[in-house]
N, C-alpha and C positions, 0 to 999 in steps of 0.2 A: 778773464772776460766772463761775465755771469750770464748764464743762460736761464731764461724764464720758462718754466714748465706751465703749459696752458692746459688746463683740465675743463672737459666739458661738465657744466653743471649737471648735477644728478637729476634735477626735475626735468631739464631738457632732454636727457636720455630716456627717462621713463616716458615722457610725451612722445617722443620719436617711436619707441616700441609699441605704444597704444595705437598710433596712426597705421603703422605697418600691419597690426593685427587687424584692424577695422578693414583696410582695404583688402587684405588677404581674405577675410570672411565674406566681403561684398563680392568679390570676384568668384568665390567658390560657390556662393548662394546663386549667383547668375548663371555659372556653369551647369549646376544641377537642377536649375528651375525647369520643370516640365513645360515644354512647348505645346500650346493648344492652338487648334486651327478651326474650331466650330463651337457652337453653343453647347452641345452634349459634352465634349471633352472639357470644356470650361467649367460646367457644373460639376462634373465628376472630379475634377482637381480641387474642388472646394472654394472657388472664387465666388464673391458675392453676387446674388441675383436680385434685381429690382425691377420695378415698373410693370407696365401692361400696354403692349406685349412685354414679355420678360426680357431682361438684358443681362448678360453676364459680363462683368469687368474683369479683364486680366490684368497683371501687374504692369505689362508693357503698354498700358493704355488702349490696348485693342478692346473693342466692344462687340460681343457677339449677341444677336437677336435670335430668339427662339422662332423657328420656321414652323408655323402650325401645320402647314401642308405635309410635313414629314412625320407628325405624329402617328402612332398605330391606330389603324381602323380595325374595329372590333367585327369580327365575322359572326354571323348567327349560325347556329347548328341545331341539329334535333338528336336527341338520344334514341337509338333504336334498339340497343340490347346492352345488358350489363348483368353481371352475376359472379358466381365464384366456381363454375364448372366448365371452364373452357377446355380443359384438358391439355392445354399447352404449357409444357413444363419451364420453358426458358423465357425469361423477360424480354419482350421485344415490342416493336411498334410496327403498324402495317398502314400502308396507304394504298387504298383499293380504287381502281378507276375503271375497271372492266367487269362484266358479268362472269367471265371465265375465272378471273382472280378471285372473286367473291365465292364462287362455288367451290373452289379449291380450298379456300380458307374455312368455308363452313364445313366441309367434308373432314377437315382436320380437327375442328372443334367438336362437331357433333355427329360422328359417323353413323349412318343408318337413320338419322333424323330428317324429316322433311325439311328442305331448304325454305327459308323465308327470302323472297325475291324482292329486289329494290331496282328502281330506275337509275342509270347512271348517265342519262341525258343531262349534261351540264352540272352533274353531281360527283362528289367524291366521298368515300367512306374512310373514316380514320378509326383505327383500333389500337388500343393499348393493352397489354398483358403484363401481369406482375410476376408471371411464372409461378412455381410451386411454393405454397405457403404451408406452415406447420399446423395451421388451425383455422376455424371460421373467425370472422372479425377483421379480415383484411379485405379491403376493397380498393378498387381503381375508380378514378373520376378524372374528367376532363372539365375544367372550369371556364377557360376562355380560349378563343383562337383569334389571333391578332395578325393582321396584315402589316408588316413592316416594310421599309423601302426595298429591301433586297430578298426577303424571304418571308414565310409565314411562321409564326411561333404558336405552337401548342401548348397551353399551360395545363399541367395535369398534377394530380396528387396520388400519393400513396397513403391510403388511410389505414392505419394499424392500430390494434387494440392496446390500451394502457395496461400497466401492470396489474392493476386491480380488476381487471375484465376476466370473467369466466366464460370460456368459449368451448364449443364442442371440438374435441381433439381428433380431427380427421384433415387429410390433406386437402387444400383448396387451391383453385387456379383463377384468381380474380381476373375480370376483363371489363372493358368499358368501351363501347362502340357508337360513334356519332355519324350522321350524314350531313354534309355541308355543301356549299356551292362548289363548282369546278375550281380546282387548284392547280395553278400552272407553275407557280413558284416553288422553290425547294422548301422543305419544312425542317423546323427545328423543334424538338421536344424538350421542355424544361419541367422537371419534376420537384415538387416539395412534399415533405412528409407531414402528415396530419395525425396526431395521436387522439385517439377516442378515450375520453375519460368515462370510466364506469362508475 
């Protein structure tokens, strides 16, 4: 009795393997695809933004519209002191809301020097200190204060001398102090470095 050996054609076998690979890749991509729940996450993930108001299109057909009411609000402020002689050796930031706290900080910065007084009625003082630096040419600066949904962001810079700069060789203690409206939310400081080209 003759038995017929049935073999699967090679091209069908190859096609089957390709289909399996495509399905596996698709399932893997879906599994690892980042889930987004709002406009900011959608933009941060790199999905396309179009229209006015701006809309972000996620792969699962969800559309997130930018909520302009949640954009950060810029808070005005006034520089009151800045320099390189604070005497404060450690890098730090201060948020001052009372005359007593200000007097204590002033005594630490300028012992024996007559205090410059400021009103704290509906006001807050924000101070940044870069700590001890090896020479002149280092500066602290606050560029923006932004009110975000859950906190206040203070954007500041470390200004440092470039390689070609010639600066006096003595220790400095850069600081920058501003006064702004009364702040009730928590503060977050973000620093960037700016190099001065000489």
